[in-house]
N, C-alpha and C positions, 0 to 999 in steps of 0.2 A: 407437713407444714402447709397450711392452708394457702390458697391461694391471694393477691391481694384484692381490694372490694373493688370490684367492675363498675365504674361510676361514667357517667356521661361529660362530667366535666374533665379535661385534661388531668392526667396525675405525674407524681414525680419522676422520672425515669434515672436511674443509673446513666450519669457523664459518659458519653463518648468517648474515644481514646482525639475523638478534634476540638476536643472540648479541656481535655486536662490541658495544665503546666506542660510547658518542655520537659522539665525533671522526671517528670513520671513516664513520659514518653519513650524514655532514653532506656536502654537495654545494656546493664553490664553482666559479667561472668559470673556473679551473687544470685542473677535469677534464672542463672541455667541448673536446673535442678534433675535430679535424677532418683532411683530410689532408694530409703534411707535406712538406713542402716538399724534395725529396733528387733526386739525379739520379737518370736513369730509366734507367742502364745495369747497375744492381745492382735487378733485380728479383726478391721471390723466385718460384723457379718453382710451378708448383701441382701437388699430387705425384700422379702415375698409377698407375692404378687398376690390378692384376699382371694379368697374363693367368691366367684359371681355369685354366687345360692344364697349368699348369705345378707344382703341387700337390697334382693328381692322378697324373702320371705318375711313372715309377720310375726313380730316378737312376742310370744306368750310371757306370763310373769315366772312361770316357773325355771325355765331356762336362761331366763336373763341374769338372773344372780348365778349360774355357772359362767357364763360369760362373764362377766365381771370379776370373779375371781380369776380364771385366768389373767385376765386382762393389769390384773393387780402384780401378777408372777412377773410378766413381761415388762412391769414399768421397774419392777425390783432389778431383774435381770440388766435392762440400761442403767441405771442407778450404779450400777458399779462399773459398770465400762466406760459412760462419761453419757449424758442426756441427749436422748438424739431430738434433731430439730422440731419436728411436725410435733402438732397439736393432737393426740392421735384422741377420733371419735369415744366418746363415752360409751354407756348401754344404753342399747333403745338405740344404735347411731344418734345420738342427740349430744348436745352441746349444751356446757352453763355456764354460767358468767358467776366470776369470784366475789366475794365480799368479805374481809375479815369481819371474825366475831370474835363480843368480846370474849368470852371461856377459852376460845384457842390462840389469846394470845400470845404471839412469839412463834408460832405457827405458821406462819405464812405461807404455802404453798409456793415452793419454789419455781414450779411449773405447771400445767394444767393438768399433765400426768399425772400428776402426786394428788389430784384435787378431790374431796371425799365425794363417795358413790351416790349419783341423782337418784332421786325415790323412786320407783318404781311407779311404774304406767298405770296401775290401779289405786296405787296411794294418794298420786296426784288428780286420778280421776275422785275418790272420796274427797279430798280436801276442796274440790272443787265444788261440789254437792251441796257441803257443808257451810261455803259461802258463798253460795251461789245468790241467794234471795238478798243478803247484804250488799253482795258487787256487783252484777252482771244482769242485774232482772232490769228488763225489760229495755235491754240493749243491746243492740245486735252487736253481733264479733266485730271483737277490735281490730284493728288496723296495724296490728304487730305482726305481721306473717313474716313468715320464713322468706328466705331470699329464694326467688328461682331463675331462672333465665329470661324465658319469656314471662311476659306480665298480661299478655292479651289473652292467654285461654282462663277463666275462669276457673277449669275445673282444678287448672295444677293450686287452686289455692285451700281444697277442699279438703282437710286434713281430720282426725279422728276428733278432736278437740277443741273448740273455739279458743284462741290463744288470747291472752288478754294481760296489760301490763297490771293487772291491781291483785293479779295472783300473784304473792309472795311468798316465798320459801327460806331458807335461811340459807341452802346449797345455790338456789337462782334468784337472786331479788328481781329480779326484770320480771320475773312470771315464770311459764311453762318454758321448757331447754325448749330450745331450738335445733331443728333439724340438722347436721351436717354434712352438706350435700356434697358428694364426690372427695369426700375426705381421704377416703384409701388411697384412690388413683393421687393423689397431692402429696401423700406419705409418700409412696415409693418414691416419687418422683424428687423431691426435697429432703428427705433425711440426712439426719448432718449427728457428727459425733457433739454436739454441743445443742446448748437449749435453748431456745429463744429469745422465751420469754426473760429467763436471768439476763442473756446479753442486751436484750433491750432495755431492762432497768437498770442492769450498768452504764450503759451509754448516756441513757435518758434523765438516769436520777428519777424513775419514778416507781411506786412501789409494786412489788412482783404483781399483787393480785388486780393493781390497776392496769396494769401490763396486758395482764392475763384478758380480760372483760375488755380493752381496747383493740387486742387484736379478732376477739368474737366478732364485737361490732363493725371493725372495720371487712371482716370477711361476711358479714351479711348485707353489706353495702350501706352502711348507713352513713350520711355523708356527717360534716363536723358539726354545722350549725345545729345539725338534730340532736345527734348526741351532746355538744355542749349546753343545750336549754333541756332536753328531754331526757339524760340518760345523768345528771348528775351525784348522783346515789351512787353510780357504777364506777364512775371513773375522779372520784374523792373530789371533785367538784374543779375540776382542773380547766383552766382559758383555753379558748381557740388556740394559740397561738401554741400553748403547749400541745396539746392533741396534734397541730401539725404539724411539730419535731419527731413525735411519738408516731407518727402514719410515716414519713420520710424516711427518720431512719430502719422503721418494718422494711419499707420498699427496697431499703437498701440493703439489708440481709438476706431479703428474699432474692437478690439478685444474685448475690454470692453463690447464695446455694444451687440458683438453676443456674448456672454457670457453671460453676463446681459438675454440679451433675451431667450437664452437657461435657466437660472435660472428660468426665468417666466414662461416660457413652462411649467417646470418642478413641481414647485411649484403648477401653476394651475392644472395640472393632480394629483396632491396629495392630492387636497381640503385645502393648506394650504398658499393660496393667498390672501391676505385682499387690499383695495382701499390704506391703510397708507404703508403698507407694497412695494407694484406697485410701489408708488410716491419715495420710500427710494432707491429702485433698479437702479429706471430710473433717478436718481439724480448723482448715482454714475460715477465719472471719471476715474478713476485707480483700477486696479485689486485688489489694497489693501482695499477701500471703500467696492468696492464689496464683498470682504469676509470679509470683518466686519457686513455689513448687514446679508449677508446668510447662515456666518455660525450658526445659531441653527436652521437651518432647514433643513440641509442636513442628509441624512439618517445614523443613526446610532449615531447622537447628543444628549445628555444626557438631554439636554437643558437648558437653566441658572436660577440662583436663580430667576428673574423676573418670567419669567415661569412656576417654580413650585408655585411663590405663587398666581401669577394666577390663575391656576387651582384651587386653593383653594377656590377662589371666591374673595379676598383682591383688585382686580384692579377699584374696586369703591370704594373703600375705600381713595385708592391715588387720586386719581380724586378727592373724595371730600375735599381732605385734601388742593388742588390748588384751587378749585372753590368756593365750600362752606363750610368750618372749621367750621363754625357753630353749623352746624347739622349733624355734626360727632361724632359717638361713637364709639370709637375700642373696648369697654367690650363689643359687641351686637356683635361681630366675632368669638367671644370667643369660643371655643368647646374643651372640655376635653380628649376626645377620641381620638382624630383628632393630627398626629403627623404635628408642624406649625401654629397650634391652638391653641393651650392646654394652655396657659397663654396670657397675654399682653405681653411679652416682646418677645414671639415669632408672637404675629400679627404686633406687631412692626416691625421687623426685617422683617417680608415681605412685610408689604407696606414700609421702605426703602428700600429693594431692587427693587421695583415694580419703584419706584421713578427716583431711581439711573439712572434706564434702561432707562429710559423716558430723563431724561436729558443730559445723552451721547449718544443719537440719535437724540437731537435734532440738527438742522442744525446751527440757529442762535448762540448755545451754543459753536458745535465745532469750527463753523468760530471767534466768538469772542476769544477763546483759542488760535486759532492757530497766528489768528493777533496780539495777546500777547506777544506768544514766539518770534514773529520775532523779537519785538521790546527789547529781553531780549537774557541774555546774554546764551546763551546754549551752553554745549561742548560736546564733544564726548570722552571718557577717556579710555586707554589700560592701565591692569595690567597682570603681570604675573600670569598666572594658578597656583593654586596651588598643581593641581594634574601633572601638567606638570615641574614644578619645582623640583619635589622630583625622578618620573623616567621617563625625557624627554630624548631625545636624547639630548648634548649639541651641538652638531654642529649646529642642528636646532634652539633649544634655542638660539643663538649666533647670529643667522641671525635676530634675532626680537630684538636684542638688544634697537635701538633705543626708541621700543614700550613697556619697562617692566615697566616704568610708565611717562607713555603720555597721556597730555590731550591740545584740543585744540576748539576753538569754530569751529561751526559749519560751521558758513561763511567762515572763512578765510582755513578750510583743502585744504590740497593740492588732486586729486584724487590719486597719487599712493602712498600718504597714507592711503588711504581710501580702496585702495585695498589689500595695506599688513597688515594692521589690518584685514581684512575679510581672507585672506592667514591663516592668525596666530590664527584666531578663528577657523576657519575649522578644522588646526590640532591639537585643545585642547592647543597649548602655550599660547594664552592669551585671557583674559577674559573682552569684550569690554561691555561697557554701555552708557548712555547717561544721561547727568545731566541735571536737569530742576533745577532752584533755587527758593526754598523755596516762595520768593516774589510770583510768578507766580503762585501758590495754592492758595496763601493768596487771592489776589485779585480775581481772579477767582471765589472763594468762594463767598465774600462778593458781587460781581455783580448777581451772580446767586440768593443769597439769597435777595436782596435788592433791584432788577432791573428786573432780565431774567422771575426769577421764584418767584416772590412778588405775594404773597395769596389776592384774590382779597376781601377779610375779614381778619378782627384782629384774630390772631391764641394765642391759649393757651401756657402756655410757653412750656408745654408738647410736642405741636404738633412743636413750632416752635423748638425744639433741633432735633423732627426727622428730618424733614426739612433740619436741617445745617447737622445730620451726613448721608443724604442722598444726597447731592452736595459733600461732602468731602470721601465716599465713590467710587459716579461716576467718581469721580478725578483719586484720588487712586487704583481701583482695574478695572475701564474701560477706562477710556481718556489717563491716560499718559501713560499705554503698550501700547496702540493705537498711539500718538506722537510719542514713541521710535521707533515703526516699521516704522511711515510714515518718522520722520528725517531719518533713515540711509536706508531705501528705496527709498530715495531720495537721498538720496547720492552716493550709492552704483550705481544705473541705471547712474546717469552723471557723474560719475568715470569711468564707461562701457562704456560709449558712448564716452567721451572723449580718451580714451584707445582707442578705436576701429577705432574713426576718427585718432589718430593719426598715427595708423598701416596703415588707408589705403593713408595718406599723407606720410608716409615716402617710400610706396609700390607705389606709385605714380613717387613721385622723383628717384626709381631706374627704374624703368619701364621708364622712359622718357630719360636715361642716352643716352647723344648722342652714336648713332653707329661709329666705327671704321671701315669706309670701305676701298674699295683697299689695301687689307693687308693679307698677308701668317704667319697664324699664327702656332704657337706651342703652344698645351693644356696642361696642365701638372697637373695630379693628386697627389697629393704627400702621401708619401708611405715608410715605412719603409723594415719589413720582405717581406711584398708583392712586393717591387720595388715600382717605380713610374711611372705612363701610360702617354704615351705620343701619343698625335695625332697632326698630320698637316694637317688644313684646309686651302684649297683655295681662295682666295677674294670673291668666288660664293659659300661658305659653302660647296661644296664637299671636301670628306673625300682625302685625299692624301695620308697617311702614319698613320699605327699605330704601337705602341711598346712598348717595357717595358725596362725600366731603373732600376738596381738596386746601387744609387748612395750614400748609407747609409750604407752597408755592406760591405767596404775594398775595392771596385772593384769603385771606381770614378775615379782614372786616366783612366781606359780602357774603360768607360760608357762615358768618357770626347768625347774621339776619335767619337764615334758613334753617339753624339749629334752632332758634327761638321762638322761632313757627310751628314745629314740629314740636317741641316740648308743651308749648301751650295748647296744641291743638289737639295732643293725647293726654294730657294733665299727666306728662311725665316730669319729675323732679329727681331720679335717681340715674345716673350715667355710670356705666360701667367699663371698662379700659382694659383692654386686653396689654399684657406684659411685654410685647415682641418689639419689633423694628417702631420705632418713633414714638414709643410707648412715652420716653421723657418729656419730650417737647408737646407731645398731644394732654398728658400732664397737668403740663404749664397752663398751655391754651386756656382748659377750661377751668383750672383757678384765679387765672387773672379775670377771668367774666363773672366768674362764681363773688371774689371779693368787690367786683366792681357793681352787687349787684343786677348784673346786664339781664338776669330772665327774670327779675320781680312781673306777678307778684310772686313768682313760684323759688320756694327754697329750694335749691340744687344743691344736692353734694352726688360725690363721685369718690368710687371705690377701682383698685387694683385686683386683678384677675390674674392666675395662670393663665395663657393660652396654649400649654404643650398640648398639643395632639390635635390642637381645632383645624390646621391646614390639613392632614391627615384626613380624620373625619369628614371634611368638606367635601370630600372626592370618591370617598367610601359609597357602596352602592346601600347601604344603608340612610345616607344623605340625601342619594339621588331619588330612593323613594320615599323619604320621607317630605325632601323639601323637594320637585323635579322641574319648578319652573322658575328656582332660585342660581343664580350665578353664584361658583363653586367661593368666591370671595364673601359672599354676601352671607352664603351661609356661614361661614365662620362669625361673622357678626352677631348671627342667631345663637350658637353654640357658646358666644363669650358671655352673651346675658343671662341666659337660661342655664349657665353655670354656678349664678347669683342665687336666681330664683328656686332653682332645686337641684343640687350640686350632683346627689347621686342618681338621680334619671339621667343626668346628663352624661357623667363621666363613666359610666357605666357602655356610654356605646362608644368608647375608644379604647385602645388596645392598652392593658396597663400600663405597659412599660414605658411606652410612649410619652404617659404623664408624668413623668420625671423628676420624683421625687427620690431618686436611691442612689446608690454608690456604689463607683463602678459595675455598673448593671453590663457592660458588656462585657467584662472581666469574669466574668461567673459563669455556673451551668444554667444555658438558656431554659434546659428543660424544667430546672428546678423554679430558677424564677418564673417561668411563665405559671408554670403549674402551681405554687404560691400566690400568684397575684390573683391568682383568678380565684382562689380558695377564699381570700379577703374579702374578694369583690360579694363571693357569695354569701358569705360570712354576714357584711354590712346590710345587702339587698333583704336575707332573710331576717335579721335580729331587723332592720328597720319596718319591713310587711310592706305588701303591697295589695292596693284596691282589685282586684280582682278583675272588675267591672270597668273600671278607667283606664288602667295600665297597659304602657306599652310591651310589645312584644320583645323587643331588644331585654327591657328590667327583667320582664316575666321569665326569661330563659336562664335568670341569674337565679333563681328560686332554689334552694334546695332540693335537689332530688329532678328538676327540670333540666330539659335541653334544647335545644333547638328546633325540634321536631314536636316537641310536645308542649312547647310553648305556642306553635303556627297551629296547631291542631285546638288547645284551648282558647285560641282569638276566633279560628273556623265554628268554631259549637257557640261561642257566643254571638258572634255576627248570626247564624241560622236558628238560635232558639231563644235569643234575646239574652238578656243577663242575667248572672248565675243568683238563684236563690240563698240557697247555703251549700257549704260547705260537700257536704252529703252526694250533692250535681257533679261532683269532679268524675268518682265514678265513673261517669257516662263519659267523658271524653276517651276518644281512643287511644291508647299508648298510655293511658294513666291506669296502670295496674295498681292493687292493696299497696305493695312496695313504694310505689311512687307517691301514693297518696298517703300513707305514713308520713315520706320527709318534708312534704311540700305542705302539707296542710295546714300546719301550725302557724306557719307566714303567712298565708294569704288571710287578707281581710275582707270583712263587707259593712258598705257604708247602711245600718239598720234604716234612717232616714229614708233613704232612696229605695230600699228594696221596699221598705212599706207603701208607699208611695206606687210603686210598679206592680204590687202586686194587690192594691186598692183598684188601679184603673184596669186590668186585667181581670179582676171581677166582675165590675161595672161590666166592660166590654163583652164578659161572657156569658152575664145576665140577659142583657138587651139581645145578646143572636140567641141564647136560648127561647127568647121570646117570640122575635120573630120567627121562627123558626116550627114555633107553636102553633102559631097564626096562619103563616101563610105557605109551610107545606107539611099538610098534612097525609097520612096516609107513606109519607118517605120514612125513611130508617133514621131513629135520631143520632143525633150526630156527640161522638164521644167528648167529653172534655182532653183538653191536653195534661201531659204527666205536670206542666209546669205548674197549672192554675190548682193541682190537688197537694204542691208543696208549701211548708210553710219556715217562714222565717225564723234562723235560732240566732237567738238575741248571745252566744255566746261565743259566734263565729265573727264579733268585732275584737273578741280578746283574742291572746296569747296564747289561751289554752288551750290541750292539742282535743282532737274530737276522743282520742284514746281517755280523756281522762274526765269527758263530760259528765259520766254516771257520779263521780267522785263532787264533782262542782254541783251536783243539784243535790245529791245527798248536803253538802255542806248548805247551801242556799238554807236546805229546811234546817239547818241546824240550828243557824242563824235567825230563822226567821227572816229570810229577804225575799225578793222577787227579782229572776232573771230581766224585767223589762227594767229595772232599777242600777244596772251594771254602771259604774263611773261617779254615781251619784252620793253627796255626802253622808245620805240614809244608810248608803252600803258599807261606807267607812266606818262609820261609829258604831254599826250592828257587826262586823267583824272586830272590831276591838273593843267590844264588851267580851266577846266568845275567847279571844284571845288571850284577854288580862286573865278568864274566869279559871282555862282549863289547861292556857299555855297550847303553844305549836305543837311540841312533843304528843302533850298530852290528847289534842284535839287531833294531829296525825293519826295517831295510835285507837282511838274511838273512828274513825273513819277507814282504817285498815287500810294506810297508805301511807308514801314516808315522808318526810319531812319537806325535802325539795319540792316534790310533789305539790303539797299546801300551800307551799309557801309561792310555787306559780300560779297555783289558784288562786290565793288572797292579793296578788298583786291583777292579775286578770281581770280580778272584779270589780278590783278599787280604783284603777287608772281612770283616769277619765275618757271622755267618749274623744276619739280622735289623737291619745298619744301619742307623740314621737317620741323618741330617746335621741335624736337629735340636739330638741330640746338645750338637754344641759350641755351641747357642745359652742366653740365660738359661733358669731356671725363676720361677715366681711369688715371690715375696716372703713368705714366710710368718714371720708378728707371733706376740708371746702378748701386747704392752704394748703401751700408747699413749700419743702427747706432743702435748700441749696448743700450740695455737699460742701462749699466751703465756709457753709455761716456753724458746722461742728464744731465744738469745742470741746477738749477734755474737763469733764465732768460733768457734764450736760444729761439731764437727765429728760429721755425721750420714751413715747410709747410706740410698738411697732406689733407687726407680723410674723410669726411665724413661716418660715418658706422653705427650709426642709432641714432634717435631722442627721446628723451622721456621728461615731462611734467618738470622734473627736472635737465635736461641738456640734452648735445649733446656728443657724445662718438666720437672721431676722432683718424684714423689709423694714427701715426707719422711715422712709419717705424719701432718701436723696438719691434715688436711683441706684444703690449699690448697697447691695446685703453686708450687715453685719454679724461678726462672727463672737459670739458668746462660749467659750472653750471649756472643755466639759466638768472642768475642776472648780469652775463658777458655778455649777448648775449644783444643789445640793438639796436636801429635801425639805429643809426647814421653808426653800424660798416656793415651791410647791404647793398649789391647793391640796388643801384633803380630800378632793374631788377626783382630782388628779390620779393620787397617791392608789386611791381606793378602785381608780381603773388600771393601773396599773400602766398606763398609758404616755408617762412622762410629759415631757416636750413635744408637740408633733406638728407640723403644717394646719396652721390654720387662727393658731393660739396665739391669744395678743397678751404680751407683757411689757412691762415697764424696766428699762434698762437704762445703765448708766457709762457713758462712754468714756475705755479704759486711755483708747490710744488713739490719732486719726495717722493715717502714713497717704498722703496725698500724690504725692508721685506715684506709687503703686494702687493708688486707690484704694486702700486696704482699711477696716474700722474693725476695732476690738471692744465689744462692750462687755460689762458685768452685766448676769441677770439681779435685777431689784426685787421684783414679785411675777406670778403671775394673776393677769387680769381677770 
């Protein structure tokens, strides 16, 4: 199996032992394992090292088919034994991406080892020659380059043929096959007895061919935004959240494989590795299974009861009881002076321990008990711990009142309930256990004695008693604890993933809040003793004025004069108030002045915005660099105002976990949380796009494919050489190789009016300079024009069309009779509609020799108006002029509000009374959601405006229950 994508962004890692819940860190004898009793005919073969000469030699056409035939034979052998984990390299050491064919319906490959052969290199070249004129004429080599380790060396990208996404093959829909770099080495390290494609498909419920393609794409270091937008035909149009889930699951499987082989090498070095143990290790799919199998062999392990019995020489007796009980004589094993063999009872106990260990490690036995549990009612129960009830904090105990006597089927329990139970258990307030009914044990024991482990010959009554006792001992001491750990681990893992995904969805909704353009804003950071900090910013985010006013210390009337003077001076009619300390009092202060029309002739409105993370940002190095002369308290007021003006550009400056739109964020894996949130930020920034010539370094580093160093290099290039004219200039930036260019180019925009003005001024300047040189510097060497002067702007650079599709876009423009300078105009829309109505989308795509998804992206790029922003479809802040008190609420009142946070159990809505109300999840139905929201599959998230009805008001506890009427 190939390694995971090496990205500039952080990637999810498997949780460490410190991050796991307490029940996963506990060990029992069920975890201490030794050699399995298995037939020795099926021994997992050792991975072989590939010949070094094979990777270096050039492949000829003739020997390729021979290699392919040999590989097919090897795959057949793997199919017999269990499919191996690695995705083996195919012919010519190249990889191919899968796509289901209509003629091959029902025969989707289960793994990449079984996919159809790649066409020979000679055939690919002939295909390219046939379509060269129609596809890549007048076009530079595409940006679809294979993955390489160092992007600075241009020679590393010079392969035999120029790769092009537009060359489509049935076996390789993305274009030419991509080289498998280092595949053999990874195969040796990660070989397992199960197929990663099939495992990934089963866990994520994604088609195997899509999983196979995604593995390839991640191996090539493609980012999620790039895959989601420009490789839709390879992933069956999956959304970014689904891609993120597949990537995280893939990383977990890779972690299991890597740790398995580390354990194998360690045991091999210590001389503890046997063929049966090797097979057991290679069958592990989870970290829990790996720990279960390898625990007895770890350094410092005392060994299990079965191991001690084997050391006494009782293993032949145990095996004889199952295979040849007629010849077994347990009395012959008695050694009066040896502990463990002193009498017949000790000998029987030793045999029983060995048999129990064999039963507990048998794959068929474990599969049977797991399947049996799926058919029965398995519950998880929590009760108040005895210790906490005596000397615990009453306030903490009351928080878990719902779980003092709690029981629920593990199939029906909610994710937030699992996280709450785990937190209570970690705080020693709750005691948690998994309850498996006795019927499962009885049926399991009967099946083991009468079917799976039924002796081959007649058993004497005393031997039958030992067999029954061994089965019961295996269940009680080994299998039951294993099942409990597996159930709780699965529930916790699913709950953590859902919590992280919910956090990601909320964060996306918040980042994509529609910006408020063209307004001068006053940001207010409320406070009591230290006053309210004010900051007035211009429509271009420039700081116009900062100040401090003391509204809540008896000076409110005098300070009102200062606020009015500032609003009139800067013609500011919008106030943005942070929702921190003294927010309610500050809101009431401004609402009272607005109701009295104190700020006339200005029609002032205000809104409340979350100030989560503002104080942390105000003392960060980025804030010090951006606003070096401002006090940190005033910086927070600037940040609050900018969150309304351009939420995305401001919120990316803050660590995502500090924005505070999640659930149980401190109880989940922090590595998984950080990787997911960073990925969501990258997705949002990339899909919105940035203007390369005006965006900040902080915003730029979140573009797909870029990182801190590359963003810094782009800014330095821009400061040294002036603005970028077109996307091709990005290749001149240090550290931006072809792979990075491929990932980021489609998300970078250019303001065409600004570029044209700059080029025109530059041309005039160079022209006048040339005349002066000719007149006054005769005989001197002529000055050369700079490269920038020779570059021309490309109108397609203002669109979402990727440079690798420019050739198709130009041919499509020729087909409809359009001009690149008319992008975004109504004439372009009419011409596109005329051609599509005549030939259809699929017919036009076939005529252009491209895919429907690529053509649709080109059409969107050509028809979207100039300056199009996807955030315009999202909600804007809710501006108000008056305030409602908590006591004014009554049951049945209909109000409008803004969603503050979304959780699996409901949605919290700010209705302007200083306390958020809860819409239970049962009150949110599809019929109440707008069609646009259902189409985006985002549901309700932070920032959305809703109309609600008050169902209940609990004044003592300050709780409000709401019902959703509709989404505004």
